[in-house]
PDB file of N, CA, C, O and CB in Angstrom:
ATOM      1  N   LEU A   1      -2.128   6.196   3.092  1.00  0.00           N
ATOM      2  CA  LEU A   1      -1.946   7.191   3.209  1.00  0.00           C
ATOM      3  C   LEU A   1      -1.026   8.082   2.504  1.00  0.00           C
ATOM      4  O   LEU A   1      -0.902   9.306   2.563  1.00  0.00           O
ATOM      5  CB  LEU A   1      -1.870   7.137   4.095  1.00  0.00           C
ATOM      6  N   VAL A   2      -0.254   6.968   1.653  1.00  0.00           N
ATOM      7  CA  VAL A   2       0.203   7.498   0.370  1.00  0.00           C
ATOM      8  C   VAL A   2      -0.641   7.991  -1.253  1.00  0.00           C
ATOM      9  O   VAL A   2      -0.445   9.003  -1.925  1.00  0.00           O
ATOM     10  CB  VAL A   2       1.053   6.470   0.126  1.00  0.00           C
ATOM     11  N   MET A   3      -1.430   7.040  -1.456  1.00  0.00           N
ATOM     12  CA  MET A   3      -2.584   7.242  -2.002  1.00  0.00           C
ATOM     13  C   MET A   3      -3.077   8.408  -1.327  1.00  0.00           C
ATOM     14  O   MET A   3      -2.674   9.406  -1.923  1.00  0.00           O
ATOM     15  CB  MET A   3      -3.422   6.116  -1.950  1.00  0.00           C
ATOM     16  N   ASP A   4      -3.675   8.651  -0.484  1.00  0.00           N
ATOM     17  CA  ASP A   4      -4.505   9.825   0.242  1.00  0.00           C
ATOM     18  C   ASP A   4      -3.460  11.238  -0.347  1.00  0.00           C
ATOM     19  O   ASP A   4      -3.999  12.191  -0.909  1.00  0.00           O
ATOM     20  CB  ASP A   4      -4.539   9.570   2.371  1.00  0.00           C
ATOM     21  N   VAL A   5      -2.375  11.201  -0.185  1.00  0.00           N
ATOM     22  CA  VAL A   5      -1.252  12.336  -0.764  1.00  0.00           C
ATOM     23  C   VAL A   5      -1.364  12.267  -2.400  1.00  0.00           C
ATOM     24  O   VAL A   5      -1.717  13.092  -3.243  1.00  0.00           O
ATOM     25  CB  VAL A   5       0.552  11.908  -0.237  1.00  0.00           C
ATOM     26  N   ILE A   6      -1.115  11.535  -2.436  1.00  0.00           N
ATOM     27  CA  ILE A   6      -1.070  11.624  -4.322  1.00  0.00           C
ATOM     28  C   ILE A   6      -2.556  12.147  -4.709  1.00  0.00           C
ATOM     29  O   ILE A   6      -2.694  13.164  -5.388  1.00  0.00           O
ATOM     30  CB  ILE A   6      -0.795   9.749  -5.275  1.00  0.00           C
ATOM     31  N   ASP A   7      -3.515  11.491  -4.300  1.00  0.00           N
ATOM     32  CA  ASP A   7      -4.706  12.338  -4.778  1.00  0.00           C
ATOM     33  C   ASP A   7      -5.213  13.741  -4.210  1.00  0.00           C
ATOM     34  O   ASP A   7      -6.153  14.384  -4.678  1.00  0.00           O
ATOM     35  CB  ASP A   7      -5.779  11.525  -4.634  1.00  0.00           C
ATOM     36  N   ARG A   8      -4.439  14.092  -3.141  1.00  0.00           N
ATOM     37  CA  ARG A   8      -4.816  15.870  -2.667  1.00  0.00           C
ATOM     38  C   ARG A   8      -3.217  16.806  -2.829  1.00  0.00           C
ATOM     39  O   ARG A   8      -3.086  17.933  -2.351  1.00  0.00           O
ATOM     40  CB  ARG A   8      -5.467  15.967  -0.448  1.00  0.00           C
ATOM     41  N   VAL A   9      -2.368  16.247  -3.409  1.00  0.00           N
ATOM     42  CA  VAL A   9      -1.573  17.532  -3.366  1.00  0.00           C
ATOM     43  C   VAL A   9      -1.628  17.744  -5.094  1.00  0.00           C
ATOM     44  O   VAL A   9      -1.770  16.646  -5.633  1.00  0.00           O
ATOM     45  CB  VAL A   9       0.209  17.347  -2.548  1.00  0.00           C
ATOM     46  N   PRO A  10      -1.556  18.827  -6.039  1.00  0.00           N
ATOM     47  CA  PRO A  10      -1.801  19.578  -6.742  1.00  0.00           C
ATOM     48  C   PRO A  10      -0.496  18.967  -7.377  1.00  0.00           C
ATOM     49  O   PRO A  10       0.538  18.736  -6.750  1.00  0.00           O
ATOM     50  CB  PRO A  10      -2.118  20.959  -6.315  1.00  0.00           C
ATOM     51  N   GLY A  11      -0.737  18.708  -8.927  1.00  0.00           N
ATOM     52  CA  GLY A  11       0.192  18.111  -9.287  1.00  0.00           C
ATOM     53  C   GLY A  11       0.864  16.840  -9.826  1.00  0.00           C
ATOM     54  O   GLY A  11       1.420  16.402 -10.833  1.00  0.00           O
ATOM     55  N   LEU A  12       0.386  16.393  -8.209  1.00  0.00           N
ATOM     56  CA  LEU A  12       1.471  15.063  -8.093  1.00  0.00           C
ATOM     57  C   LEU A  12       0.858  13.532  -8.708  1.00  0.00           C
ATOM     58  O   LEU A  12       1.411  12.469  -8.993  1.00  0.00           O
ATOM     59  CB  LEU A  12       1.840  14.787  -6.252  1.00  0.00           C
ATOM     60  N   GLY A  13      -0.589  14.020  -8.750  1.00  0.00           N
ATOM     61  CA  GLY A  13      -1.069  12.517  -9.091  1.00  0.00           C
ATOM     62  C   GLY A  13      -0.346  12.495 -10.324  1.00  0.00           C
ATOM     63  O   GLY A  13       0.168  11.378 -10.386  1.00  0.00           O
ATOM     64  N   VAL A  14      -0.001  13.263 -11.488  1.00  0.00           N
ATOM     65  CA  VAL A  14       0.406  12.510 -12.834  1.00  0.00           C
ATOM     66  C   VAL A  14       1.700  12.022 -13.162  1.00  0.00           C
ATOM     67  O   VAL A  14       1.941  11.263 -14.100  1.00  0.00           O
ATOM     68  CB  VAL A  14       0.176  13.284 -13.874  1.00  0.00           C
ATOM     69  N   ARG A  15       2.807  12.645 -12.075  1.00  0.00           N
ATOM     70  CA  ARG A  15       3.870  12.378 -11.522  1.00  0.00           C
ATOM     71  C   ARG A  15       3.874  10.830 -10.757  1.00  0.00           C
ATOM     72  O   ARG A  15       4.796  10.083 -11.082  1.00  0.00           O
ATOM     73  CB  ARG A  15       4.092  13.536 -10.664  1.00  0.00           C
ATOM     74  N   ALA A  16       3.209  10.498 -10.090  1.00  0.00           N
ATOM     75  CA  ALA A  16       3.076   9.425  -9.128  1.00  0.00           C
ATOM     76  C   ALA A  16       1.663   8.050  -9.557  1.00  0.00           C
ATOM     77  O   ALA A  16       1.179   7.049  -9.029  1.00  0.00           O
ATOM     78  CB  ALA A  16       2.726  10.384  -7.572  1.00  0.00           C
ATOM     79  N   VAL A  17       1.534   8.725 -10.616  1.00  0.00           N
ATOM     80  CA  VAL A  17       0.670   7.333 -10.902  1.00  0.00           C
ATOM     81  C   VAL A  17       0.859   6.044 -10.794  1.00  0.00           C
ATOM     82  O   VAL A  17       0.072   5.281 -10.235  1.00  0.00           O
ATOM     83  CB  VAL A  17       0.379   7.216 -11.925  1.00  0.00           C
ATOM     84  N   ALA A  18       2.113   5.663 -11.422  1.00  0.00           N
ATOM     85  CA  ALA A  18       2.842   4.116 -10.864  1.00  0.00           C
ATOM     86  C   ALA A  18       2.766   3.829  -9.683  1.00  0.00           C
ATOM     87  O   ALA A  18       2.128   2.858  -9.276  1.00  0.00           O
ATOM     88  CB  ALA A  18       4.268   3.919 -10.995  1.00  0.00           C
ATOM     89  N   VAL A  19       3.413   4.639  -8.938  1.00  0.00           N
ATOM     90  CA  VAL A  19       3.644   4.688  -7.304  1.00  0.00           C
ATOM     91  C   VAL A  19       1.918   4.803  -6.858  1.00  0.00           C
ATOM     92  O   VAL A  19       1.445   4.100  -5.964  1.00  0.00           O
ATOM     93  CB  VAL A  19       4.806   6.359  -6.682  1.00  0.00           C
ATOM     94  N   ARG A  20       1.294   5.571  -7.461  1.00  0.00           N
ATOM     95  CA  ARG A  20      -0.121   5.159  -7.085  1.00  0.00           C
ATOM     96  C   ARG A  20      -1.117   3.466  -7.169  1.00  0.00           C
ATOM     97  O   ARG A  20      -1.993   2.835  -6.578  1.00  0.00           O
ATOM     98  CB  ARG A  20      -0.778   6.129  -7.984  1.00  0.00           C
ATOM     99  N   GLN A  21      -0.661   3.434  -7.758  1.00  0.00           N
ATOM    100  CA  GLN A  21      -1.640   2.229  -8.734  1.00  0.00           C
ATOM    101  C   GLN A  21      -0.312   0.562  -7.809  1.00  0.00           C
ATOM    102  O   GLN A  21      -0.768  -0.499  -7.383  1.00  0.00           O
ATOM    103  CB  GLN A  21      -1.317   2.673 -11.673  1.00  0.00           C
ATOM    104  N   GLN A  22       0.555   0.790  -7.804  1.00  0.00           N
ATOM    105  CA  GLN A  22       1.612   0.169  -6.601  1.00  0.00           C
ATOM    106  C   GLN A  22       0.669  -0.248  -5.133  1.00  0.00           C
ATOM    107  O   GLN A  22       0.142  -1.335  -4.897  1.00  0.00           O
ATOM    108  CB  GLN A  22       2.962   1.607  -6.113  1.00  0.00           C
ATOM    109  N   MET A  23       0.662   0.983  -4.278  1.00  0.00           N
ATOM    110  CA  MET A  23       0.099   0.808  -3.456  1.00  0.00           C
ATOM    111  C   MET A  23      -1.654   0.358  -3.563  1.00  0.00           C
ATOM    112  O   MET A  23      -2.100  -0.519  -2.823  1.00  0.00           O
ATOM    113  CB  MET A  23       0.501   1.827  -2.899  1.00  0.00           C
ATOM    114  N   ALA A  24      -2.430   0.994  -4.454  1.00  0.00           N
ATOM    115  CA  ALA A  24      -3.604  -0.008  -4.662  1.00  0.00           C
ATOM    116  C   ALA A  24      -2.983  -1.321  -5.207  1.00  0.00           C
ATOM    117  O   ALA A  24      -4.207  -1.223  -5.119  1.00  0.00           O
ATOM    118  CB  ALA A  24      -4.767   0.580  -5.746  1.00  0.00           C
ATOM    119  N   ASP A  25      -2.320  -2.571  -5.730  1.00  0.00           N
ATOM    120  CA  ASP A  25      -1.909  -3.408  -5.624  1.00  0.00           C
ATOM    121  C   ASP A  25      -1.776  -4.286  -4.782  1.00  0.00           C
ATOM    122  O   ASP A  25      -2.055  -5.485  -4.807  1.00  0.00           O
ATOM    123  CB  ASP A  25      -1.392  -3.217  -5.874  1.00  0.00           C
ATOM    124  N   ILE A  26      -1.013  -3.179  -3.473  1.00  0.00           N
ATOM    125  CA  ILE A  26      -0.715  -3.907  -2.711  1.00  0.00           C
ATOM    126  C   ILE A  26      -1.590  -4.188  -1.197  1.00  0.00           C
ATOM    127  O   ILE A  26      -1.368  -4.865  -0.192  1.00  0.00           O
ATOM    128  CB  ILE A  26       0.446  -3.516  -2.677  1.00  0.00           C
ATOM    129  N   ARG A  27      -2.772  -3.205  -1.685  1.00  0.00           N
ATOM    130  CA  ARG A  27      -3.750  -2.638  -0.259  1.00  0.00           C
ATOM    131  C   ARG A  27      -4.655  -4.206  -1.369  1.00  0.00           C
ATOM    132  O   ARG A  27      -4.542  -5.384  -1.030  1.00  0.00           O
ATOM    133  CB  ARG A  27      -4.752  -0.084  -0.043  1.00  0.00           C
ATOM    134  N   SER A  28      -5.217  -3.875  -2.248  1.00  0.00           N
ATOM    135  CA  SER A  28      -6.276  -5.358  -2.899  1.00  0.00           C
ATOM    136  C   SER A  28      -5.105  -6.503  -2.624  1.00  0.00           C
ATOM    137  O   SER A  28      -5.814  -7.485  -2.844  1.00  0.00           O
ATOM    138  CB  SER A  28      -6.837  -5.306  -5.136  1.00  0.00           C
ATOM    139  N   ARG A  29      -3.908  -7.019  -2.322  1.00  0.00           N
ATOM    140  CA  ARG A  29      -3.054  -8.120  -2.675  1.00  0.00           C
ATOM    141  C   ARG A  29      -3.815  -8.583  -0.716  1.00  0.00           C
ATOM    142  O   ARG A  29      -4.435  -9.559  -0.295  1.00  0.00           O
ATOM    143  CB  ARG A  29      -0.805  -7.676  -3.217  1.00  0.00           C
ATOM    144  N   HIS A  30      -3.281  -7.194  -0.001  1.00  0.00           N
ATOM    145  CA  HIS A  30      -3.529  -7.888   1.553  1.00  0.00           C
ATOM    146  C   HIS A  30      -4.517  -8.471   1.929  1.00  0.00           C
ATOM    147  O   HIS A  30      -4.636  -9.519   2.563  1.00  0.00           O
ATOM    148  CB  HIS A  30      -3.512  -7.127   2.548  1.00  0.00           C
ATOM    149  N   HIS A  31      -5.464  -7.562   1.407  1.00  0.00           N
ATOM    150  CA  HIS A  31      -7.126  -7.590   1.488  1.00  0.00           C
ATOM    151  C   HIS A  31      -7.395  -8.920   1.224  1.00  0.00           C
ATOM    152  O   HIS A  31      -7.869  -9.720   2.031  1.00  0.00           O
ATOM    153  CB  HIS A  31      -7.991  -6.620   0.393  1.00  0.00           C
ATOM    154  N   HIS A  32      -7.052  -9.161  -0.034  1.00  0.00           N
ATOM    155  CA  HIS A  32      -7.041 -11.063  -0.200  1.00  0.00           C
ATOM    156  C   HIS A  32      -6.665 -11.664   1.368  1.00  0.00           C
ATOM    157  O   HIS A  32      -7.324 -12.116   2.304  1.00  0.00           O
ATOM    158  CB  HIS A  32      -5.442 -11.771  -1.555  1.00  0.00           C
ATOM    159  N   TRP A  33      -5.091 -11.376   1.068  1.00  0.00           N
ATOM    160  CA  TRP A  33      -4.413 -12.278   1.939  1.00  0.00           C
ATOM    161  C   TRP A  33      -5.594 -12.471   3.182  1.00  0.00           C
ATOM    162  O   TRP A  33      -6.093 -13.562   3.457  1.00  0.00           O
ATOM    163  CB  TRP A  33      -2.833 -11.594   2.460  1.00  0.00           C
ATOM    164  N   ILE A  34      -5.917 -11.236   3.838  1.00  0.00           N
ATOM    165  CA  ILE A  34      -6.275 -11.074   5.343  1.00  0.00           C
ATOM    166  C   ILE A  34      -7.551 -12.327   4.813  1.00  0.00           C
ATOM    167  O   ILE A  34      -7.139 -13.399   4.371  1.00  0.00           O
ATOM    168  CB  ILE A  34      -6.836  -9.075   6.101  1.00  0.00           C
ATOM    169  N   ARG A  35      -8.669 -12.135   4.885  1.00  0.00           N
ATOM    170  CA  ARG A  35      -9.847 -12.852   4.073  1.00  0.00           C
ATOM    171  C   ARG A  35      -9.263 -14.471   4.074  1.00  0.00           C
ATOM    172  O   ARG A  35      -9.678 -15.262   4.922  1.00  0.00           O
ATOM    173  CB  ARG A  35     -10.065 -12.108   2.256  1.00  0.00           C
ATOM    174  N   GLU A  36      -8.161 -14.919   2.936  1.00  0.00           N
ATOM    175  CA  GLU A  36      -7.755 -16.630   2.999  1.00  0.00           C
ATOM    176  C   GLU A  36      -7.240 -16.955   4.122  1.00  0.00           C
ATOM    177  O   GLU A  36      -7.797 -17.839   4.773  1.00  0.00           O
ATOM    178  CB  GLU A  36      -6.694 -17.180   1.991  1.00  0.00           C
ATOM    179  N   HIS A  37      -5.693 -16.132   4.778  1.00  0.00           N
ATOM    180  CA  HIS A  37      -5.369 -16.759   5.863  1.00  0.00           C
ATOM    181  C   HIS A  37      -5.447 -16.338   7.299  1.00  0.00           C
ATOM    182  O   HIS A  37      -4.855 -16.989   8.159  1.00  0.00           O
ATOM    183  CB  HIS A  37      -4.352 -17.022   5.651  1.00  0.00           C
ATOM    184  N   GLY A  38      -6.324 -15.021   7.665  1.00  0.00           N
ATOM    185  CA  GLY A  38      -6.469 -14.489   8.948  1.00  0.00           C
ATOM    186  C   GLY A  38      -5.992 -13.711   9.240  1.00  0.00           C
ATOM    187  O   GLY A  38      -6.563 -13.078  10.129  1.00  0.00           O
ATOM    188  N   THR A  39      -4.259 -13.015   8.617  1.00  0.00           N
ATOM    189  CA  THR A  39      -3.500 -12.508   9.386  1.00  0.00           C
ATOM    190  C   THR A  39      -2.834 -11.623   8.356  1.00  0.00           C
ATOM    191  O   THR A  39      -3.307 -11.535   7.223  1.00  0.00           O
ATOM    192  CB  THR A  39      -2.729 -13.453  10.184  1.00  0.00           C
ATOM    193  N   ASP A  40      -2.318 -11.310   8.529  1.00  0.00           N
ATOM    194  CA  ASP A  40      -1.589  -9.798   7.723  1.00  0.00           C
ATOM    195  C   ASP A  40      -0.227 -10.121   6.963  1.00  0.00           C
ATOM    196  O   ASP A  40       0.805  -9.810   7.558  1.00  0.00           O
ATOM    197  CB  ASP A  40      -1.088  -8.447   9.014  1.00  0.00           C
ATOM    198  N   LEU A  41      -0.167 -10.457   6.252  1.00  0.00           N
ATOM    199  CA  LEU A  41       0.697 -10.238   4.992  1.00  0.00           C
ATOM    200  C   LEU A  41       2.298 -10.783   5.811  1.00  0.00           C
ATOM    201  O   LEU A  41       2.731 -10.285   6.850  1.00  0.00           O
ATOM    202  CB  LEU A  41       0.618  -8.231   4.311  1.00  0.00           C
ATOM    203  N   PRO A  42       2.743 -11.530   5.283  1.00  0.00           N
ATOM    204  CA  PRO A  42       4.081 -12.130   5.874  1.00  0.00           C
ATOM    205  C   PRO A  42       4.714 -11.049   6.372  1.00  0.00           C
ATOM    206  O   PRO A  42       4.706 -10.799   7.577  1.00  0.00           O
ATOM    207  CB  PRO A  42       5.045 -12.884   4.877  1.00  0.00           C
ATOM    208  N   GLU A  43       5.532 -10.055   5.176  1.00  0.00           N
ATOM    209  CA  GLU A  43       5.993  -8.519   5.236  1.00  0.00           C
ATOM    210  C   GLU A  43       5.905  -7.959   5.938  1.00  0.00           C
ATOM    211  O   GLU A  43       6.909  -7.376   6.346  1.00  0.00           O
ATOM    212  CB  GLU A  43       5.694  -7.757   4.661  1.00  0.00           C
ATOM    213  N   VAL A  44       4.305  -7.698   6.723  1.00  0.00           N
ATOM    214  CA  VAL A  44       3.898  -6.897   7.663  1.00  0.00           C
ATOM    215  C   VAL A  44       4.273  -7.661   8.757  1.00  0.00           C
ATOM    216  O   VAL A  44       5.291  -7.352   9.377  1.00  0.00           O
ATOM    217  CB  VAL A  44       2.535  -6.495   7.598  1.00  0.00           C
ATOM    218  N   VAL A  45       3.649  -8.545   9.062  1.00  0.00           N
ATOM    219  CA  VAL A  45       3.886  -9.501  10.590  1.00  0.00           C
ATOM    220  C   VAL A  45       5.205  -9.380  10.524  1.00  0.00           C
ATOM    221  O   VAL A  45       5.541  -8.622  11.434  1.00  0.00           O
ATOM    222  CB  VAL A  45       3.378 -11.294  10.743  1.00  0.00           C
ATOM    223  N   ASP A  46       6.438  -9.856   9.711  1.00  0.00           N
ATOM    224  CA  ASP A  46       7.524  -9.834  10.174  1.00  0.00           C
ATOM    225  C   ASP A  46       8.394  -9.003  10.161  1.00  0.00           C
ATOM    226  O   ASP A  46       9.505  -9.490  10.369  1.00  0.00           O
ATOM    227  CB  ASP A  46       7.894 -10.513   9.929  1.00  0.00           C
ATOM    228  N   TRP A  47       8.367  -7.290   9.908  1.00  0.00           N
ATOM    229  CA  TRP A  47       8.344  -6.364  10.388  1.00  0.00           C
ATOM    230  C   TRP A  47       9.027  -5.844  11.403  1.00  0.00           C
ATOM    231  O   TRP A  47       8.509  -5.885  12.519  1.00  0.00           O
ATOM    232  CB  TRP A  47       7.559  -6.323  10.486  1.00  0.00           C
ATOM    233  N   LYS A  48      10.470  -5.185  11.210  1.00  0.00           N
ATOM    234  CA  LYS A  48      11.062  -4.757  12.484  1.00  0.00           C
ATOM    235  C   LYS A  48      11.338  -3.838  12.029  1.00  0.00           C
ATOM    236  O   LYS A  48      11.595  -3.725  10.830  1.00  0.00           O
ATOM    237  CB  LYS A  48      12.044  -5.373  13.207  1.00  0.00           C
ATOM    238  N   TRP A  49      11.369  -2.661  13.096  1.00  0.00           N
ATOM    239  CA  TRP A  49      12.189  -1.326  12.854  1.00  0.00           C
ATOM    240  C   TRP A  49      13.516  -1.474  13.017  1.00  0.00           C
ATOM    241  O   TRP A  49      14.110  -1.960  13.980  1.00  0.00           O
ATOM    242  CB  TRP A  49      11.831  -0.223  13.730  1.00  0.00           C
ATOM    243  N   GLY A  50      14.046  -0.921  11.787  1.00  0.00           N
ATOM    244  CA  GLY A  50      15.633  -0.832  11.516  1.00  0.00           C
ATOM    245  C   GLY A  50      16.188   0.191  12.451  1.00  0.00           C
ATOM    246  O   GLY A  50      15.775   1.349  12.389  1.00  0.00           O
ATOM    247  N   GLY A  51      16.647   0.011  12.885  1.00  0.00           N
ATOM    248  CA  GLY A  51      17.907   1.227  13.669  1.00  0.00           C
ATOM    249  C   GLY A  51      18.870   0.834  15.132  1.00  0.00           C
ATOM    250  O   GLY A  51      19.664   1.657  15.588  1.00  0.00           O
TER     251      GLY A  51
END
């Protein structure tokens, strides 16, 4: 979702190149983790809604 927003909001892409790359890296790492382990990343599995 973050990458889609960066791609679609005019002028945001140039300012958010690093954030977009970080999201792409996380997505790739998640994809490879799932293929190897058959589960979500630990930070996804262990995530708790704060508050």
